[in-house]
All heavy atoms as an XYZ file, in Angstrom:
846
protein
N      14.034    -11.500     12.219
C      13.276    -12.728     12.153
C      13.998    -13.830     12.916
O      13.360    -14.660     13.553
C      13.048    -13.133     10.692
C      12.154    -12.171      9.902
S      10.467    -12.077     10.495
C       9.775    -13.504      9.720
N      15.337    -13.804     12.848
C      16.111    -14.815     13.571
C      15.887    -14.694     15.072
O      15.791    -15.705     15.770
C      17.593    -14.674     13.239
N      15.765    -13.458     15.577
C      15.515    -13.244     17.007
C      14.144    -13.797     17.404
O      13.999    -14.422     18.456
C      15.596    -11.759     17.364
C      16.956    -11.178     17.239
N      17.994    -11.507     18.075
C      17.464    -10.286     16.353
C      19.074    -10.847     17.725
N      18.777    -10.094     16.674
N      13.171    -13.589     16.549
C      11.830    -14.106     16.833
C      11.838    -15.629     16.815
O      11.264    -16.277     17.691
C      10.808    -13.548     15.820
C      10.656    -12.037     16.012
C       9.466    -14.249     15.952
C       9.847    -11.361     14.946
N      12.501    -16.186     15.815
C      12.579    -17.643     15.724
C      13.247    -18.226     16.965
O      12.801    -19.238     17.518
C      13.352    -18.054     14.468
C      13.460    -19.558     14.312
C      14.210    -19.953     13.050
O      14.986    -19.141     12.524
O      14.021    -21.097     12.625
N      14.291    -17.557     17.428
C      15.023    -18.037     18.607
C      14.129    -18.031     19.845
O      14.127    -18.963     20.635
C      16.246    -17.152     18.832
C      17.149    -17.612     19.953
C      18.358    -16.710     20.074
O      19.075    -16.535     19.067
O      18.569    -16.168     21.179
N      13.322    -16.992     20.000
C      12.458    -16.876     21.179
C      11.221    -17.771     21.098
O      10.766    -18.296     22.100
C      12.028    -15.428     21.381
C      13.174    -14.508     21.738
C      12.651    -13.175     22.207
N      13.552    -12.082     22.396
C      14.728    -12.058     22.966
N      15.247    -13.159     23.396
N      15.422    -10.974     23.113
N      10.660    -17.910     19.888
C       9.437    -18.704     19.716
C       9.715    -20.169     19.471
O       8.843    -21.013     19.662
C       8.635    -18.185     18.524
C       7.983    -16.855     18.745
C       7.152    -16.450     17.561
N       6.072    -17.409     17.335
C       5.342    -17.473     16.235
N       5.569    -16.669     15.249
N       4.389    -18.352     16.122
N      10.884    -20.455     18.947
C      11.183    -21.829     18.568
C      10.710    -22.166     17.168
O      10.869    -23.284     16.701
N      10.095    -21.182     16.509
C       9.660    -21.374     15.122
C       9.706    -20.022     14.414
O       9.656    -18.974     15.049
C       8.241    -21.938     15.059
O       7.317    -21.021     15.616
N       9.793    -20.074     13.125
C       9.872    -18.859     12.321
C       8.472    -18.477     11.866
O       7.793    -19.276     11.207
C      10.781    -19.086     11.109
C      11.075    -17.885     10.229
C      11.845    -16.820     11.019
C      11.896    -18.306      9.025
N       8.008    -17.258     12.205
C       6.678    -16.848     11.732
C       6.717    -16.575     10.228
O       7.763    -16.266      9.674
C       6.409    -15.559     12.512
C       7.758    -15.012     12.827
C       8.653    -16.211     12.987
N       5.562    -16.654      9.601
C       5.502    -16.315      8.179
C       5.668    -14.806      8.035
O       5.417    -14.038      8.977
C       4.154    -16.727      7.555
O       3.112    -15.957      8.172
C       3.905    -18.224      7.719
N       6.063    -14.374      6.866
C       6.210    -12.944      6.608
C       4.871    -12.245      6.785
O       4.801    -11.159      7.365
C       6.772    -12.713      5.200
C       6.976    -11.255      4.796
C       7.928    -10.540      5.755
C       7.501    -11.179      3.371
N       3.799    -12.872      6.309
C       2.465    -12.280      6.458
C       2.120    -12.082      7.940
O       1.617    -11.029      8.329
C       1.413    -13.160      5.783
C       0.017    -12.653      5.954
N      -0.455    -11.551      5.288
C      -0.996    -13.090      6.735
C      -1.707    -11.325      5.659
N      -2.054    -12.253      6.530
N       2.378    -13.089      8.741
C       2.122    -12.982     10.175
C       2.920    -11.825     10.771
O       2.394    -11.013     11.526
C       2.485    -14.292     10.889
C       2.292    -14.218     12.392
C       1.075    -14.559     12.959
C       3.329    -13.800     13.230
C       0.885    -14.487     14.338
C       3.142    -13.717     14.603
C       1.923    -14.059     15.144
O       1.735    -13.969     16.506
N       4.185    -11.736     10.435
C       5.051    -10.681     10.968
C       4.541     -9.304     10.553
O       4.483     -8.385     11.378
C       6.493    -10.899     10.488
C       7.469     -9.917     11.052
C       7.862     -9.980     12.383
C       8.011     -8.919     10.252
C       8.764     -9.067     12.912
C       8.913     -7.999     10.769
C       9.293     -8.080     12.105
N       4.153     -9.172      9.296
C       3.678     -7.877      8.806
C       2.356     -7.470      9.445
O       2.176     -6.306      9.803
C       3.524     -7.908      7.283
C       4.839     -7.991      6.554
C       4.674     -8.263      5.066
O       3.710     -8.893      4.633
N       5.623     -7.784      4.285
N       1.419     -8.422      9.580
C       0.084     -8.085     10.069
C      -0.050     -8.088     11.584
O      -0.871     -7.365     12.131
C      -0.975     -9.027      9.472
O      -0.666    -10.374      9.844
C      -1.037     -8.888      7.969
N       0.755     -8.896     12.265
C       0.622     -9.015     13.715
C       1.679     -8.265     14.499
O       1.535     -8.065     15.702
C       0.660    -10.493     14.126
C      -0.426    -11.339     13.530
C      -1.780    -10.923     14.095
N      -2.848    -11.722     13.555
C      -3.595    -12.527     14.282
N      -3.401    -12.651     15.566
N      -4.559    -13.203     13.682
N       2.754     -7.872     13.839
C       3.830     -7.158     14.531
C       3.985     -5.748     13.968
O       3.797     -4.762     14.681
C       5.173     -7.930     14.449
C       6.282     -7.148     15.126
C       5.031     -9.324     15.055
N       4.310     -5.644     12.693
C       4.602     -4.346     12.095
C       3.358     -3.450     12.003
O       3.384     -2.295     12.425
C       5.252     -4.509     10.705
C       6.577     -5.263     10.819
C       5.459     -3.160     10.030
C       7.630     -4.584     11.662
N       2.270     -3.957     11.447
C       1.065     -3.139     11.260
C       0.546     -2.544     12.578
O       0.256     -1.342     12.631
C      -0.023     -3.940     10.551
N       0.438     -3.321     13.663
C      -0.013     -2.713     14.918
C       0.943     -1.636     15.440
O       0.503     -0.646     16.026
C      -0.092     -3.897     15.895
C      -0.270     -5.092     15.032
C       0.497     -4.790     13.786
N       2.233     -1.825     15.219
C       3.186     -0.798     15.635
C       2.992      0.478     14.823
O       2.981      1.584     15.373
C       4.625     -1.313     15.503
C       5.034     -2.395     16.490
C       6.403     -2.969     16.127
C       5.038     -1.857     17.920
N       2.818      0.342     13.502
C       2.529      1.512     12.665
C       1.247      2.194     13.134
O       1.192      3.403     13.271
C       2.366      1.110     11.202
C       3.625      1.112     10.391
C       4.747      1.866     10.601
C       3.900      0.333      9.239
N       5.690      1.596      9.639
C       5.191      0.652      8.789
C       3.175     -0.608      8.530
C       5.771      0.077      7.669
C       3.758     -1.180      7.424
C       5.045     -0.838      6.996
N       0.200      1.388     13.381
C      -1.082      1.939     13.822
C      -0.972      2.661     15.163
O      -1.718      3.600     15.428
C      -2.137      0.842     13.911
C      -2.496      0.265     12.551
O      -2.189      0.905     11.520
O      -3.083     -0.840     12.515
N      -0.028      2.246     15.982
C       0.189      2.884     17.288
C       1.076      4.123     17.181
O       1.352      4.770     18.183
C       0.806      1.877     18.259
N       1.526      4.441     15.973
C       2.314      5.652     15.777
C       3.816      5.453     15.820
O       4.573      6.429     15.784
N       4.268      4.214     15.901
C       5.705      3.952     15.902
C       6.226      4.170     14.480
O       5.659      3.673     13.516
C       6.017      2.503     16.354
C       7.508      2.215     16.278
C       5.495      2.269     17.767
N       7.279      4.948     14.365
C       7.852      5.226     13.053
C       8.794      4.089     12.688
O       9.860      3.927     13.276
C       8.576      6.585     13.044
C       7.583      7.698     13.350
C       9.250      6.818     11.698
C       8.209      9.067     13.519
N       8.339      3.308     11.721
C       9.122      2.174     11.219
C       9.258      2.375      9.724
O       8.271      2.619      9.026
C       8.416      0.832     11.501
C       8.225      0.629     13.002
C       9.188     -0.324     10.880
C       7.386     -0.571     13.356
N      10.468      2.285      9.250
C      10.710      2.410      7.820
C      10.828      1.023      7.216
O      11.420      0.129      7.813
C      11.983      3.215      7.566
N      10.245      0.872      6.041
C      10.414     -0.381      5.320
C      11.032     -0.052      3.973
O      10.830      1.018      3.422
C       9.085     -1.106      5.143
O       8.213     -0.357      4.321
N      11.783     -0.976      3.479
C      12.387     -0.835      2.160
C      12.606     -2.243      1.626
O      12.197     -3.224      2.253
C      13.717     -0.085      2.244
O      14.704     -0.887      2.863
N      13.270     -2.346      0.507
C      13.562     -3.669     -0.041
C      14.497     -4.448      0.872
O      14.598     -5.664      0.761
C      14.186     -3.552     -1.442
O      15.344     -2.720     -1.348
C      13.211     -2.945     -2.435
N      15.137     -3.755      1.809
C      16.070     -4.403      2.742
C      15.381     -4.899      4.008
O      15.998     -5.586      4.806
C      17.186     -3.430      3.125
C      18.019     -2.979      1.942
C      19.014     -1.921      2.356
C      19.717     -1.329      1.147
N      20.542     -0.185      1.507
N      14.118     -4.516      4.221
C      13.394     -4.956      5.410
C      12.867     -3.790      6.213
O      12.674     -2.691      5.698
N      12.652     -4.006      7.510
C      12.102     -3.007      8.414
C      13.184     -2.509      9.348
O      14.074     -3.262      9.726
C      10.976     -3.613      9.263
C       9.809     -4.099      8.451
C       9.650     -5.441      8.170
C       8.869     -3.207      7.972
C       8.571     -5.897      7.426
C       7.791     -3.648      7.224
C       7.648     -4.991      6.956
O       6.591     -5.431      6.222
N      13.061     -1.236      9.744
C      13.991     -0.687     10.717
C      13.431      0.597     11.312
O      12.556      1.219     10.726
C      15.356     -0.420     10.081
C      15.370      0.713      9.058
C      16.712      0.907      8.390
C      17.598      1.745      9.237
N      18.879      2.056      8.661
N      13.927      0.936     12.469
C      13.643      2.238     13.052
C      14.560      3.213     12.314
O      15.775      3.027     12.311
C      13.938      2.264     14.574
C      13.109      1.188     15.303
C      13.699      3.650     15.144
C      11.618      1.368     15.241
N      14.009      4.235     11.655
C      14.859      5.126     10.884
C      15.846      5.872     11.782
O      15.504      6.307     12.877
C      13.884      6.105     10.229
C      12.547      5.820     10.774
C      12.608      4.591     11.597
N      17.065      5.969     11.293
C      18.101      6.645     12.077
C      18.614      7.905     11.392
O      19.440      8.613     11.959
C      19.266      5.684     12.333
O      19.828      5.258     11.114
N      18.116      8.176     10.183
C      18.522      9.391      9.477
C      17.441      9.744      8.459
O      16.537      8.953      8.184
C      19.878      9.195      8.784
S      19.848      7.943      7.483
N      17.558     10.921      7.890
C      16.565     11.367      6.922
C      16.531     10.442      5.708
O      15.473     10.206      5.119
C      16.865     12.801      6.489
C      15.798     13.409      5.617
C      16.032     14.872      5.299
O      16.835     15.527      5.988
O      15.400     15.353      4.341
N      17.664      9.903      5.324
C      17.714      8.981      4.187
C      16.829      7.768      4.397
O      16.208      7.281      3.444
N      16.771      7.264      5.639
C      15.895      6.123      5.944
C      14.429      6.499      5.713
O      13.629      5.672      5.251
C      16.073      5.665      7.387
C      17.421      5.025      7.654
O      18.102      4.615      6.689
O      17.790      4.942      8.846
N      14.071      7.728      6.057
C      12.699      8.197      5.853
C      12.368      8.246      4.368
O      11.300      7.811      3.940
C      12.502      9.575      6.488
C      12.782      9.663      7.991
C      12.726     11.108      8.448
C      11.819      8.806      8.779
N      13.308      8.770      3.582
C      13.098      8.842      2.139
C      13.082      7.441      1.514
O      12.323      7.192      0.572
C      14.156      9.721      1.476
C      13.952     11.168      1.760
N      12.977     11.937      1.156
C      14.586     12.001      2.621
C      13.026     13.168      1.617
N      13.990     13.229      2.509
N      13.893      6.538      2.027
C      13.878      5.154      1.533
C      12.483      4.547      1.706
O      11.982      3.850      0.822
C      14.907      4.284      2.257
C      16.329      4.556      1.830
O      16.540      5.230      0.800
O      17.247      4.092      2.545
N      11.850      4.825      2.853
C      10.507      4.325      3.119
C       9.509      4.886      2.110
O       8.719      4.151      1.517
C      10.068      4.663      4.544
C       8.610      4.416      4.800
C       8.116      3.126      4.874
C       7.732      5.470      4.948
C       6.767      2.890      5.103
C       6.382      5.242      5.170
C       5.904      3.959      5.247
N       9.546      6.211      1.900
C       8.608      6.833      0.971
C       8.867      6.343     -0.452
O       7.930      6.022     -1.189
C       8.669      8.375      1.051
C       7.809      9.028     -0.021
C       8.239      8.849      2.430
N      10.126      6.243     -0.831
C      10.462      5.753     -2.172
C       9.980      4.325     -2.375
O       9.414      3.994     -3.419
C      11.968      5.844     -2.432
C      12.440      7.264     -2.599
O      11.685      8.143     -3.007
N      13.696      7.504     -2.274
N      10.207      3.473     -1.394
C       9.763      2.076     -1.490
C       8.239      2.005     -1.592
O       7.697      1.291     -2.445
C      10.264      1.294     -0.267
C       9.767     -0.111     -0.205
N      10.135     -1.075     -1.115
C       8.915     -0.721      0.653
C       9.533     -2.217     -0.814
N       8.783     -2.020      0.256
N       7.558      2.759     -0.750
C       6.097      2.774     -0.778
C       5.583      3.291     -2.115
O       4.610      2.773     -2.666
C       5.560      3.638      0.362
O       5.957      3.105      1.603
N       6.244      4.309     -2.643
C       5.844      4.899     -3.915
C       5.927      3.896     -5.060
O       5.083      3.905     -5.956
C       6.714      6.124     -4.196
C       6.197      6.949     -5.344
O       5.002      7.193     -5.453
N       7.099      7.385     -6.197
N       6.917      3.017     -5.023
C       7.054      2.021     -6.096
C       5.942      0.980     -6.042
O       5.713      0.271     -7.019
C       8.416      1.295     -6.053
O       8.508      0.531     -4.853
C       9.577      2.261     -6.172
N       5.260      0.894     -4.933
C       4.139     -0.033     -4.780
C       2.808      0.680     -5.039
O       1.963      0.210     -5.796
C       4.137     -0.656     -3.369
C       5.413     -1.465     -3.154
C       2.882     -1.497     -3.137
C       5.677     -1.843     -1.716
N       2.638      1.850     -4.434
C       1.360      2.567     -4.483
C       1.027      3.062     -5.882
O      -0.089      2.855     -6.368
C       1.367      3.732     -3.479
C       1.444      3.186     -2.052
C       0.140      4.624     -3.656
C       1.791      4.223     -1.001
N       1.964      3.734     -6.540
C       1.658      4.298     -7.856
C       1.248      3.235     -8.873
O       0.225      3.400     -9.545
C       2.827      5.133     -8.374
C       2.903      6.476     -7.699
C       3.833      7.436     -8.432
O       3.969      7.386     -9.642
N       4.453      8.313     -7.680
N       1.996      2.139     -9.005
C       1.546      1.120     -9.955
C       0.188      0.508     -9.589
O      -0.628      0.230    -10.470
C       2.652      0.054     -9.904
C       3.866      0.799     -9.454
C       3.345      1.837     -8.501
N      -0.074      0.313     -8.310
C      -1.363     -0.252     -7.909
C      -2.509      0.695     -8.231
O      -3.561      0.269     -8.729
C      -1.366     -0.600     -6.422
C      -0.612     -1.863     -6.034
C      -0.616     -2.047     -4.521
C      -1.197     -3.078     -6.717
N      -2.335      1.984     -7.954
C      -3.374      2.954     -8.284
C      -3.625      2.993     -9.789
O      -4.765      3.050    -10.242
C      -3.003      4.349     -7.776
C      -3.121      4.570     -6.281
C      -2.589      5.950     -5.907
C      -4.568      4.412     -5.824
N      -2.567      2.945    -10.556
C      -2.698      2.945    -12.008
C      -3.446      1.698    -12.480
O      -4.332      1.780    -13.336
C      -1.312      3.012    -12.654
O      -1.417      2.996    -14.048
N      -3.122      0.548    -11.926
C      -3.796     -0.694    -12.313
C      -5.278     -0.670    -11.939
O      -6.136     -1.114    -12.709
C      -3.111     -1.892    -11.679
C      -1.758     -2.180    -12.294
C      -1.078     -3.365    -11.640
N       0.307     -3.406    -12.071
C       1.347     -3.485    -11.258
N       1.172     -3.573     -9.944
N       2.568     -3.511    -11.734
N      -5.578     -0.163    -10.750
C      -6.982     -0.072    -10.330
C      -7.742      0.851    -11.270
O      -8.861      0.556    -11.688
C      -7.096      0.406     -8.864
C      -6.604     -0.685     -7.921
C      -8.535      0.805     -8.531
C      -6.437     -0.234     -6.483
N      -7.149      1.977    -11.620
C      -7.791      2.926    -12.516
C      -8.049      2.307    -13.882
O      -9.146      2.424    -14.441
C      -6.922      4.177    -12.659
O      -7.518      5.097    -13.530
N      -7.054      1.622    -14.428
C      -7.213      0.973    -15.733
C      -8.263     -0.143    -15.669
O      -9.102     -0.277    -16.571
C      -5.881      0.405    -16.203
C      -4.876      1.464    -16.589
C      -3.516      0.866    -16.921
O      -3.395     -0.326    -17.163
N      -2.483      1.700    -16.907
N      -8.222     -0.917    -14.613
C      -9.170     -2.018    -14.409
C     -10.589     -1.465    -14.363
O     -11.499     -1.960    -15.027
C      -8.797     -2.714    -13.099
C      -9.513     -3.992    -12.791
C      -9.121     -5.190    -13.373
C     -10.548     -4.021    -11.866
C      -9.753     -6.380    -13.062
C     -11.191     -5.197    -11.545
C     -10.790     -6.373    -12.144
O     -11.422     -7.546    -11.827
N     -10.755     -0.407    -13.575
C     -12.055      0.244    -13.432
C     -12.545      0.764    -14.783
O     -13.712      0.562    -15.151
C     -11.913      1.381    -12.434
C     -13.128      2.229    -12.256
C     -12.758      3.391    -11.363
N     -13.865      4.266    -11.115
C     -13.715      5.528    -10.784
N     -12.514      6.048    -10.656
N     -14.763      6.275    -10.569
N     -11.679      1.439    -15.520
C     -12.055      1.977    -16.829
C     -12.484      0.869    -17.783
O     -13.456      1.005    -18.521
C     -10.900      2.766    -17.449
C     -10.605      4.070    -16.722
O     -11.428      4.504    -15.896
O      -9.524      4.648    -16.987
N     -11.755     -0.229    -17.790
C     -12.074     -1.342    -18.694
C     -13.394     -2.020    -18.331
O     -14.158     -2.421    -19.202
C     -10.929     -2.345    -18.717
C      -9.717     -1.781    -19.436
C      -8.556     -2.723    -19.441
N      -7.415     -2.100    -20.089
C      -6.166     -2.236    -19.699
N      -5.873     -2.991    -18.660
N      -5.198     -1.630    -20.336
N     -13.648     -2.160    -17.033
C     -14.915     -2.762    -16.590
C     -16.078     -1.840    -16.952
O     -17.120     -2.302    -17.427
C     -14.890     -3.072    -15.077
C     -13.833     -4.131    -14.763
C     -16.271     -3.475    -14.567
C     -14.040     -5.465    -15.456
N     -15.910     -0.545    -16.761
C     -16.960      0.417    -17.136
C     -17.245      0.335    -18.630
O     -18.404      0.317    -19.052
C     -16.559      1.835    -16.749
S     -16.769      2.204    -15.005
N     -16.191      0.282    -19.429
C     -16.345      0.190    -20.880
C     -17.025     -1.125    -21.279
O     -17.960     -1.137    -22.085
C     -14.980      0.314    -21.562
C     -14.967      0.278    -23.082
C     -15.741      1.464    -23.660
C     -13.533      0.296    -23.594
N     -16.581     -2.221    -20.698
C     -17.108     -3.540    -21.055
C     -18.566     -3.719    -20.630
O     -19.310     -4.476    -21.260
C     -16.256     -4.636    -20.430
N     -18.982     -3.017    -19.581
C     -20.358     -3.180    -19.078
C     -21.254     -2.000    -19.436
O     -22.369     -1.907    -18.928
C     -20.352     -3.349    -17.538
O     -19.883     -2.141    -16.933
C     -19.529     -4.533    -17.110
N     -20.756     -1.116    -20.292
C     -21.557      0.072    -20.624
C     -21.814      0.921    -19.402
O     -22.887      1.492    -19.258
N     -20.853      0.954    -18.520
C     -20.898      1.704    -17.252
C     -21.961      1.182    -16.293
O     -22.365      1.877    -15.364
C     -21.052      3.208    -17.503
C     -19.877      3.786    -18.270
C     -19.889      5.296    -18.381
O     -20.633      5.953    -17.625
O     -19.138      5.814    -19.218
N     -22.389     -0.062    -16.491
C     -23.362     -0.667    -15.579
C     -22.713     -1.061    -14.256
O     -23.390     -1.156    -13.234
C     -23.995     -1.896    -16.233
N     -21.405     -1.288    -14.299
C     -20.688     -1.644    -13.072
C     -19.657     -0.562    -12.782
O     -18.785     -0.289    -13.589
C     -19.982     -3.009    -13.205
C     -20.997     -4.120    -13.427
C     -19.124     -3.285    -11.964
C     -20.370     -5.482    -13.675
N     -19.803      0.053    -11.629
C     -18.820      1.015    -11.125
C     -18.186      0.366     -9.900
O     -18.796      0.284     -8.844
C     -19.470      2.348    -10.787
C     -18.603      3.304     -9.986
C     -17.184      3.511    -10.508
O     -17.018      4.276    -11.465
O     -16.253      2.916     -9.942
N     -16.986     -0.137    -10.089
C     -16.328     -0.920     -9.043
C     -16.117     -0.170     -7.741
O     -16.068     -0.779     -6.681
C     -14.977     -1.428     -9.559
C     -15.039     -2.430    -10.703
C     -13.625     -2.771    -11.161
C     -15.768     -3.681    -10.284
N     -15.977      1.130     -7.813
C     -15.626      1.882     -6.610
C     -16.824      2.531     -5.922
O     -16.660      3.396     -5.081
C     -14.566      2.938     -6.957
C     -13.286      2.375     -7.570
C     -12.295      3.500     -7.844
C     -12.664      1.315     -6.692
N     -18.050      2.088     -6.250
C     -19.241      2.655     -5.622
C     -19.500      2.124     -4.215
O     -20.302      2.698     -3.486
C     -20.486      2.425     -6.485
C     -20.670      3.534     -7.512
O     -19.961      4.555     -7.429
O     -21.517      3.366     -8.410
N     -18.837      1.065     -3.839
C     -19.038      0.542     -2.484
C     -18.470      1.516     -1.461
O     -17.468      2.187     -1.698
C     -18.360     -0.812     -2.330
C     -19.034     -1.905     -3.109
C     -18.404     -3.227     -2.794
N     -19.096     -4.296     -3.490
C     -18.791     -5.563     -3.330
N     -17.828     -5.922     -2.509
N     -19.454     -6.481     -3.995
N     -19.116      1.558     -0.304
C     -18.711      2.494      0.747
C     -17.253      2.306      1.163
O     -16.543      3.277      1.419
C     -19.630      2.314      1.961
C     -19.393      3.330      3.046
C     -20.365      3.180      4.203
O     -21.513      2.740      3.975
O     -19.968      3.500      5.333
N     -16.778      1.061      1.180
C     -15.406      0.805      1.623
C     -14.360      1.323      0.639
O     -13.185      1.391      0.963
C     -15.181     -0.680      1.928
C     -15.326     -1.598      0.726
C     -16.687     -2.272      0.620
O     -17.706     -1.668      1.013
O     -16.732     -3.420      0.130
N     -14.797      1.716     -0.564
C     -13.868      2.246     -1.559
C     -13.982      3.759     -1.718
O     -13.411      4.332     -2.654
C     -14.100      1.587     -2.919
C     -14.014      0.081     -2.921
C     -14.912     -0.673     -3.660
C     -13.044     -0.591     -2.188
C     -14.850     -2.058     -3.671
C     -12.980     -1.974     -2.192
C     -13.882     -2.699     -2.937
O     -13.816     -4.065     -2.947
N     -14.715      4.422     -0.844
C     -14.956      5.865     -0.990
C     -13.657      6.665     -1.049
O     -13.502      7.549     -1.900
C     -15.844      6.375      0.143
N     -12.726      6.357     -0.182
C     -11.461      7.093     -0.190
C     -10.670      6.828     -1.463
O     -10.071      7.745     -2.035
C     -10.601      6.731      1.028
C     -11.171      7.260      2.314
O     -11.923      8.219      2.326
N     -10.807      6.628      3.411
N     -10.682      5.601     -1.917
C      -9.983      5.242     -3.146
C     -10.619      5.948     -4.345
O      -9.928      6.501     -5.200
C      -9.998      3.723     -3.329
C      -9.234      3.162     -4.512
C      -7.769      3.569     -4.476
C      -9.348      1.643     -4.506
N     -11.940      5.950     -4.390
C     -12.644      6.626     -5.485
C     -12.326      8.110     -5.495
O     -12.066      8.692     -6.556
C     -14.150      6.407     -5.346
C     -14.945      6.940     -6.510
C     -16.411      6.581     -6.373
C     -17.204      7.046     -7.574
N     -18.618      6.647     -7.455
N     -12.313      8.720     -4.324
C     -11.991     10.141     -4.218
C     -10.549     10.400     -4.660
O     -10.269     11.351     -5.368
C     -12.202     10.617     -2.781
C     -11.956     12.095     -2.593
C     -12.211     12.544     -1.163
O     -12.579     11.759     -0.297
N     -12.018     13.819     -0.917
N      -9.656      9.546     -4.258
C      -8.251      9.683     -4.640
C      -8.088      9.600     -6.154
O      -7.397     10.412     -6.766
C      -7.409      8.604     -3.955
C      -5.925      8.605     -4.230
C      -5.267      9.851     -3.657
C      -5.279      7.365     -3.634
N      -8.746      8.637     -6.780
C      -8.631      8.477     -8.227
C      -9.350      9.583     -8.997
O      -9.034      9.827    -10.157
C      -9.154      7.109     -8.660
C      -8.302      5.921     -8.214
C      -8.968      4.607     -8.574
C      -6.908      5.987     -8.806
N     -10.299     10.258     -8.360
C     -11.015     11.362     -9.004
C     -10.257     12.684     -8.905
O     -10.605     13.638     -9.587
C     -12.396     11.516     -8.365
N      -9.219     12.742     -8.100
C      -8.457     13.974     -7.908
C      -7.780     14.366     -9.220
O      -6.962     13.620     -9.750
C      -7.391     13.761     -6.821
C      -6.660     15.038     -6.457
O      -6.569     15.960     -7.286
O      -6.139     15.091     -5.326
N      -8.136     15.550     -9.765
C      -7.548     15.975    -11.048
C      -6.015     16.052    -11.014
O      -5.374     15.850    -12.034
C      -8.153     17.360    -11.295
C      -9.300     17.482    -10.370
C      -9.067     16.520     -9.232
N      -5.458     16.306     -9.882
C      -3.998     16.401     -9.785
C      -3.353     15.038    -10.027
O      -2.194     14.956    -10.399
C      -3.596     16.934     -8.412
N      -4.111     13.970     -9.818
C      -3.572     12.620     -9.992
C      -3.970     11.987    -11.315
O      -3.475     10.920    -11.656
C      -4.054     11.724     -8.849
C      -3.628     12.137     -7.452
C      -4.275     11.228     -6.430
C      -2.136     12.129     -7.317
N      -4.857     12.612    -12.055
C      -5.395     11.996    -13.262
C      -4.310     11.549    -14.220
O      -4.332     10.442    -14.715
C      -6.377     12.946    -13.975
O      -7.417     13.269    -13.069
C      -6.975     12.302    -15.197
N      -3.324     12.391    -14.477
C      -2.252     12.012    -15.389
C      -1.386     10.919    -14.847
O      -0.814     10.120    -15.572
N      -1.304     10.846    -13.539
C      -0.404      9.882    -12.909
C      -1.011      8.496    -12.817
O      -0.331      7.509    -12.918
C       0.023     10.466    -11.565
C       0.003      9.543    -10.386
C       1.066      8.686    -10.167
C      -1.035      9.539     -9.492
C       1.077      7.851     -9.070
C      -1.026      8.713     -8.398
C       0.032      7.869     -8.193
N      -2.336      8.381    -12.693
C      -2.962      7.064    -12.564
C      -3.750      6.635    -13.786
O      -4.316      5.565    -13.805
C      -3.881      6.962    -11.311
C      -3.086      7.064    -10.055
C      -4.991      7.963    -11.359
N      -3.807      7.432    -14.769
C      -4.578      7.054    -15.945
C      -5.735      8.014    -16.122
O      -5.661      9.161    -15.733
N      -6.817      7.506    -16.637
C      -7.958      8.372    -16.930
C      -8.829      8.667    -15.718
O      -9.633      9.553    -15.739
C      -8.827      7.754    -18.034
C      -8.090      7.670    -19.334
O      -7.165      8.443    -19.585
N      -8.475      6.733    -20.186
N      -8.667      7.858    -14.634
C      -9.434      8.097    -13.419
C     -10.873      7.921    -13.670
O     -11.748      8.152    -13.003
């Protein structure tokens, strides 16, 4: 970030850096590892595992929360509202319906 600030004359926000720099690089196939320490080009297998471990600490709790949220809304509305019926949530709905994940994310 200091290098970017030096070249731009201002410090970009973290959101800007993540969405305008890191995300396009990931989308282009560049292997970038992220962890609680920041971003880096992985230099060993441990860096790769650090990335997966860091991502796992974010993804699993979020999936569990979405599943619980969905279950509670279904219960509260007598199943009149199915939050994941929108087309943009098809992959998420399929993921939460996977029996192999049911124990890990809740009731699915």
